[in-house]
N, C-alpha and C positions, 0 to 999 in steps of 0.2 A: 205189564200189559193188562188192560181191563178186559173182562169177558163181557159178552152181550148181556148176561144176567146182571152184571154190576151196574149197568146203565139204568136199571129200574130201581135202584136203591137211592135213598136220600143221601146227601153228602156226608152225613155223620154216621150212617149205618155201615156196619162191617169194618169199622176202623179198629185196628188192634191196639192193645195197651202200649206196645212199643211205638206205634205211630203217634199216639197221643203224647207219649213221653218226648219224642223228638220235637213235636210242636211246642211243648211246655219249655224244654231246655232252650230251644232256639229263640222262643219269645222272651224268656228271662234274660238271655244275652242281649237281645235287642232293647228290652226295657232299660237295662243298666247302661247300654250303649247310648240311648237317648238321654238318660239322666246325666251322663257325663257331658253331653253337649249342651243341654238346657240349663244346667246349673250355672253356666256363665251367662246365658240369656236372662235368667231370673235375677242374677246379682250384679249385672254389669254396670248398673247405675250407682252401685255402692263400691264394687271392687276397683274399677278403673280410677274413679276419683281419689280413692285412698292411695293407690299406687302412684298416681301423678301428683298428689298433694294439692288438688284443686277442688272446686265445688262441682256438683253433678251437672250444672248447666253450662260449664265451661266448654268452649268449642273443641278443645283438645280431647275431651272425653269421647265425643262422637268420632273424631278422627282415629283415635287409638282403638276404639271398639270396632270400627270398620276394618282396621288392620288385623285385629284379632279374629274377626269373622273370615277375612280373606285367608289368614294362615290356617284356620280350622278347615276351610273348604279345600285349600291346596293340599294339606296333609291328608284329608279324607280321600282325595283323588289318587294321590300316590299310594297310600296304604291300601285302598280298595282294589286298585289294579294289581299291585304286587301280591297281596294276600289272596286275591281271587285266583291268580295264576298258581300260587303255591297250593291252594286247596285242590286244584285239578291234578297236581303232581304228587303231593304227599298225603292227601286225604282231607275230608271235611272236618272230622272231629279234632284231629291234631292241630289244624290251622285255627279252628275256633278257640282252642285253648290259648294259643299264642296271641290272638287279637284281643281277647278279654284281659289277659294279663297286661298287655300293652296299654290299653286305655285306662284300666284301673289304677295302675301304679303312677302313670303320669298325671292323672287327675289329682291324686293324693299329693304329689309333689307340687302341684299348682298352688296349694295352700301356703306354701313357703315363698311365693313370689314377693319380691321387694320393689320391682320397678315394672313399668308398663311393658317393656320389651320381654321381660321374663314371662309374663302371661301370654304374650303373642307367640313366643317360641314354644311354650308348653301346649298351647292350643293346637299347634301343628302336630306335635307328637301324639297327643290324645286322639286327634282325628285320624291318624294312621290306623289305629286299632279300631276306631268306630267304623270307618269305611270298610275295613277288611271283614269285620264281623258280619255286616249285612250281606256282603257278597257270599260268604260261606253259608250262613244260615238260610238265606233265601233259596240257594241251590239245593241244600239238604232237605228242606221242607218239600220242595217241588218233587224231588226224586223219590221220596218214601211214600208219597200219597197217591191213591188211585186218581185217574183222570177226572172222574165225576166230583171228587172232593178237592182237587188241587186249587181251583180259584178261591174257594171260600177259606180253605186252610191257609193259603198264602196271604189272603186279606186279614185273617185273624192274626197271623204272625206279625204283619206290618202294623196292624192296629194296636198291638200291645205297646207300641211306642208311646201311646198317650199316658200309660202308667208311669213311664220314665219322666215325662214332662210334669205330671202331677206330683211325683215324688220330689222333683226339683222345686216345684212351687211350694209344696208343704215344708220342705227343708228351709228355704229362704224366708217364707212367711214366719216360721218359728224362730229362726236365728236372727232375722233382721226386723221383721214386721211386728214382733212381740217386744214391747219396751222392757219388760222384766227380764226376759232372756237376754236381750241385747245388753242391758245394764250389767247382767251377771258376767258376760264375756268381757265387757269394757273394764270392769273392776280388775280383771285378771290380765288386762293388756292384750286381749285377743279380739280381732275383728270377727263379727258374726259370719261374714261371707267366707272367711278362711275355713271355718268349721264345716261349711257346706262342701267345700272341695275335699277336705280331709276324709270325709266319710265315703268318698269315691273309691276307696280301696276295697270296700266290701265285695264288689262283684268278683274279685280275684278268687274268692272261695268257691264260686260256682264252677271253676275249672276242675275241682276235685270230683264233682258229680259227673261232669262231662267225661272225664277220664275213666270213671267207673262204669258208666251206663251206656254211652253211645258207641255204636259200631259204624263202620263205613257203609254207605248205601251199596246195595248189590249192583246197581247200574254203574257206579264208579269203579267197583272191583272188576267188572266185565270190561270196562273201558281200558283199564290198566293191562288186562290180558290181551286185548286187541293191539295195544301199543307194542307189546313184546313181539307179537307176530307180524306186525305191519308198521314199518317206519313212517308211513304217511298218516298214521293215526295217533301221532304224538299228542299227549295231553298238555294243556296249559300253554299252548303256543300262541302268543299274542298276535303275531303277524297273520295267523289264519282267520282272525276276525275281519280282515280286509280282503280275503279271497273273494272271488266272484260270487260264490253261493251265499256269502254272509255279509257282504259290505252294505247292502241295503238295510238289513236288520240292524247293523251296527250304527249306521247313520241315524236311523229313526230312533233307536234306543238312546243314543247320546243326546240327540236333539230334545227328546221329551224330558230326559232327566235334567238337562241344562235349564230348560224353561221352568220345570217344576221346582228346582232348587233355588234358582235366582228369585223366583216369586215367593218361595217359602221364606228365605232369609231376608228378602227385601220388602216383603209385604205381609205374609201370614203372621209372622211372629209379632208384628206391631199391632195386631189385634189386642195385645196386652195394654196398649196405650188408650184404648177407648174409654174405659172407666177411670183410668188414671187422669186423663185430660179433663174429664168431667169433675173429678175430685179436686184437681188443682184450681179449676175455674171457681168452684164453690168456695174454696178457702179464700181466694182473692176477693170474692164478692163479700164475704163476711167481714174481711179485713178492710173493706172499702178501698181496694187497690184496683185501679183501672187496668184493663187488659194490655194497653199500650204503655204502661208505666215502665220506667227504667228497669233493666234486668236486675240491678243490685237491690232495688226496692222490693221486687217480687221475691228475690232469693232470700231476703231477710225474713219474710213471712213463711215461705215454703221450707226453709232450712232448719226450723226448730225440730228437736228430737221427736216431739209428739206428732207434729205434722208429717214428718218424714215417715214415721211408722204408719200413720193413717193412709198416706199416699201409697206406701208399699203394699198395704192390704188391698187397696183398690186395684193396683196393678196386678197383683197375684189372683184376685177374683176374676178380673177380666181375662187373664191368661188361662185360668181354669175353665171358664165358660167356653172360650174359644177352642180349647183343647178337647173338651167333651164333644162339641159339635164335630171337630175333626175326627175324633175316634169313631163316631157313627159313620162318617163318610168313608173311613178306611175299611171298617167292618163290612159295609154294604157294597163296596166296589166289586168284590168277587161275585156276589149275587146279581148285581146290575149288569156286569159284563157277561154273565151267562145268559141273561135275558136279551140284552141289546148287542152283544158281541163286544170284543175288546175295544174295537174302534169306536163303536157307538158310545160306550161308557166314557172313553177318554174325551170325545167331543162334548158330551154333556158336561163333564166336570170342568173342562177348559172354558166353555162358554159361560157357565155360571160363575166360575172363578173371576173372570173379567168383570161381569156385572156386579158381583158382590163387593169386589175390591173398590170399584169406582163409587158405589153407594156409600160404603163405610168412610173412605178417606176423602171423598169430594164433598159429601153432603152431611152425613150424620155427625162426625166428629167436629168439623169446622162449624157446622150449623148449631152446635150446642144442644144436640138431641138429649132427651131425658135419659136417666139411668135405666128406666124400664125399656125404652126403645132400644138402647144399646145392648142391654142384656138379652133381649129377644132376638136381635139380629145377629149377634156374635156366633151362636151355634150354626146358623145358616152359612155365614161367612166361613167358619172353620170347616164345615162339612165339605165344601167344594175346594177351598184353597189348600187344604191338607189331604183330603180324601183321595185325590188322584194319585198320591204317592203309593198307595197300596197296589196300584196298577203296575208299578215297576216290579214289585215282588211277584205279582201274578204273571206278567207278560214277558219280562226279560229272560227268565229261565226257559220259557217256551220257544225262544228264538234260536237256540243253539243245541248241538248234540252234547252228550254227556262229557266228552273229552274237553269241551270248551265251555261248559255251562258256568262254572265258577269264574273263569276268565271273562266270558262274555257278559254275564250279569254284572260282575264287579266293574268291568270297564265301562259299560253303558251308564250305570248309576253314578259311578265315581268320576268318570271323565266329565260328567255334567258339572262336577264341582269346580273344574278348571275355569270354565266360563264365568261361574258364579264368583270364584276367587278374584278373577280379573276385574269384575264389576266392583267388588268391594274395595280392592286396592285402589281402583280408580276413584271411588267416592272418598277414600281416606286421603288421597293426594290433592283433592280439591281445596282451594283456599277457604271456601265457605261451603262445607258439605250440606246437601239438602236435608231438611228435617225428615224424620222417619215417615211421616204422612206424605210428604212430597215425593220421597223416594218410592213409596209404594205406588203412587199414581203414575210416576214415570215408567215403572216396570210393568204395569197392568196390561198394556197391549201385547206383551209377550204371550199371554194366554191365547190371543187370536192367531198368532203365529203357530202356536201348538196345534190348533185345529188343522192348519194347512199341512203340518208334518204328519198328523194322524191319517190324513187322506192318502198319504203315500205308504202307509204301514201295511203289513201282512196281517190277515185275520187268523187267529189261532184257536178260536173258541172250540172246545170239546175235541181237540186233537191230542193224540198221544205225544208224549215227549219224544224227541229224536234220540235214537241210540248213539 
């Protein structure tokens, strides 16, 4: 509980070394969590064609990548719900160790995939740990921080995800986008993208530090004591999320997460295509190839090793700029939500998410905007389309009492993956899946639906967490 004197302090004042340590460890777990997810995004134009034995522009690549996304989202939903419940029952730190080991080891195993379905299946298993780690870490950060600091600290926690994306970008840019390094691997019969997955085992060593340093939050310990004395206070009971006092919060949380995750995987990540498409167009112009030339003719020009490396660098630069903008949006969500309220912040981000997605995919990319225009717009696009996700770490733990916090936050965030998984499995089953840019435009109106959902939400600004 916060005292009246605490409310006069700035968010960073009076924070203990242990509280900073919790933030650091939770953030590192989330950094590697995102790395394991984004390593596929960064390499999917290389990994899946290799596994299928086709060229990157073959229609089957888009289909299998959509299935891989769907499997990842489905695994995240199941893992997030199960591990969220487990964290309420056996503790935050113990469950965090399990989730990190889960995603680290299965990412490493992904390096040995031989067929497309191997990657799809392993994406499911990786995601179980990814979804679970977020549920545990977000609850733990919320529980150890004072009320005045909680929104900013939770935003910082979620914003650490950008380092995971940047690590994935750097790894793939080095392993695939660098001709010399790529040639070194090729001489040894190793695909560069496989090395990127192989280093995914590194986060497993973080669990040793967690086991050594972290203790269970006092609020969780007290909840377990109440459980012993009162059978109605059972921890981690999933059905309680649909009780009369919680069902509204659960509906709002699941709806917001579904909208945010569908638009993230179906729109935000394709910000990486902005400079890529521009680079492809420039290469074709130099080669005097018309935009409507046969696919085979364009593939012959774009498929040389030198050109592929150049295009990969453009793609990774675009992804980096997009991610940096997103990181700023994540960090600032907590501050904005303290000024405007949680609902006001969500409305702002959703409205601007819709506007920026339409501008990028309807006008700038198809209209052949310059590299400078694209590079200047991408941070704005990333700020709003990714930044709202910090709101889930800020808001969802505030909706539930301690005995249900991991279960509730994990269910809301990760049940949102179910709708997203359905969307991608649907795209994957289409005879002619839409292009990434068309897919983003189709999904953009979901941001407007998000505004409607927010209007039904409960305001939790500056309120103490429920016991």
